[in-house]
Kinemage of the C-alpha trace (Angstrom):
@kinemage 1
@onewidth
@group {chain A} dominant
@subgroup {mainchain}
@vectorlist {calphas} color= white
{ca met a 1} P 0.266 0.055 0.102
{ca asp a 2} L 2.709 2.700 0.641
{ca arg a 3} L 4.226 1.824 -2.835
{ca lys a 4} L 0.680 2.440 -4.315
{ca met a 5} L 0.087 5.475 -2.356
{ca ala a 6} L 3.447 7.080 -3.063
{ca asn a 7} L 3.336 10.816 -3.971
{ca arg a 8} L -0.746 10.886 -4.023
{ca lys a 9} L -2.435 12.362 -1.229
{ca leu a 10} L -5.027 11.232 0.981
{ca ile a 11} L -8.372 13.168 0.822
{ca arg a 12} L -11.142 11.530 3.087
{ca leu a 13} L -14.364 11.459 1.739
{ca ser a 14} L -16.125 13.139 4.499
{ca gln a 15} L -13.431 16.184 3.573
{ca leu a 16} L -14.200 16.247 0.159
{ca lys a 17} L -16.182 18.648 -0.159
{ca ser a 18} L -14.421 21.006 1.804
{ca lys a 19} L -10.913 19.733 -0.100
{ca leu a 20} L -12.641 20.864 -3.328
{ca ala a 21} L -13.677 24.393 -2.332
{ca ala a 22} L -10.311 25.182 -0.888
{ca glu a 23} L -8.255 23.195 -3.460
{ca asn a 24} L -7.625 22.662 -6.792
{ca leu a 25} L -7.775 18.517 -7.124
{ca glu a 26} L -7.123 18.530 -10.641
{ca glu a 27} L -3.219 19.394 -10.232
{ca ile a 28} L -2.795 17.142 -7.719
{ca asp a 29} L -2.587 13.494 -7.813
{ca trp a 30} L -5.078 12.023 -4.823
{ca val a 31} L -6.982 9.808 -3.637
{ca thr a 32} L -10.015 8.719 -1.159
{ca phe a 33} L -11.351 5.468 0.154
{ca gly a 34} L -14.701 4.595 1.153
{ca val a 35} L -17.387 1.948 2.006
{ca ile a 36} L -20.471 1.400 0.118
{ca val a 37} L -22.804 1.905 3.110
{ca lys a 38} L -25.899 1.724 0.609
{ca lys a 39} L -26.918 0.737 -2.715
{ca val a 40} L -30.014 1.653 -4.307
{ca thr a 41} L -31.815 -1.501 -6.885
{ca pro a 42} L -30.171 -0.415 -10.225
{ca gln a 43} L -32.714 2.163 -12.417
{ca ser a 44} L -33.597 2.832 -15.795
{ca ser a 45} L -32.182 6.097 -17.578
{ca asn a 46} L -34.645 7.972 -19.730
{ca asn a 47} L -32.563 6.352 -22.947
{ca gly a 48} L -33.436 2.962 -21.373
{ca arg a 49} L -29.766 2.071 -20.193
{ca thr a 50} L -29.176 0.658 -17.122
{ca phe a 51} L -27.313 2.303 -13.629
{ca ser a 52} L -26.492 1.968 -10.197
{ca ile a 53} L -25.873 4.332 -7.643
{ca trp a 54} L -23.962 3.906 -4.162
{ca arg a 55} L -23.699 5.617 -1.460
{ca leu a 56} L -19.997 5.773 -0.100
{ca asn a 57} L -18.347 6.503 3.412
{ca asp a 58} L -14.833 6.588 5.027
{ca leu a 59} L -16.681 5.577 8.991
{ca arg a 60} L -15.455 8.939 10.253
{ca asp a 61} L -18.236 10.808 10.080
{ca leu a 62} L -22.188 8.559 8.779
{ca asn a 63} L -23.460 11.903 7.823
{ca gln a 64} L -20.967 12.689 4.854
{ca cys a 65} L -21.910 10.557 2.010
{ca val a 66} L -21.097 10.550 -1.281
{ca ser a 67} L -23.492 9.550 -4.098
{ca leu a 68} L -21.491 7.502 -7.114
{ca phe a 69} L -23.694 6.755 -10.043
{ca leu a 70} L -21.975 3.592 -11.890
{ca phe a 71} L -22.978 4.092 -16.165
{ca gly a 72} L -22.258 1.978 -19.271
{ca asp a 73} L -19.456 -1.381 -18.724
{ca val a 74} L -18.725 -0.006 -15.248
{ca his a 75} L -22.603 -0.507 -14.062
{ca lys a 76} L -22.148 -4.150 -16.000
{ca glu a 77} L -19.084 -4.914 -14.076
{ca his a 78} L -19.979 -3.969 -10.976
{ca trp a 79} L -23.407 -3.389 -10.087
{ca lys a 80} L -23.513 -6.366 -8.445
{ca thr a 81} L -20.827 -5.385 -5.872
{ca asp a 82} L -22.228 -5.998 -1.752
{ca gln a 83} L -22.960 -3.216 0.329
{ca gly a 84} L -19.729 -3.197 2.889
{ca thr a 85} L -17.440 -3.387 0.325
{ca val a 86} L -14.413 -0.790 0.530
């Protein structure tokens, strides 16, 4: 993990909103981790394509969640991922 994180900045999901407001994250190599705390049953968009919505949390502040929308190949590959997965 140390090798993978070398020269990268860890930003916790619960800090993401404030970091986006204060820093230009496009200019740095950053990473975050999250736990799937809720999954919505796959939905169909107006164009008929199926997508998933995951609620992610870093388990520091359970009131601070990030919604992740999965479309296309990402949805097809990962929609069965279990709740509780990191």
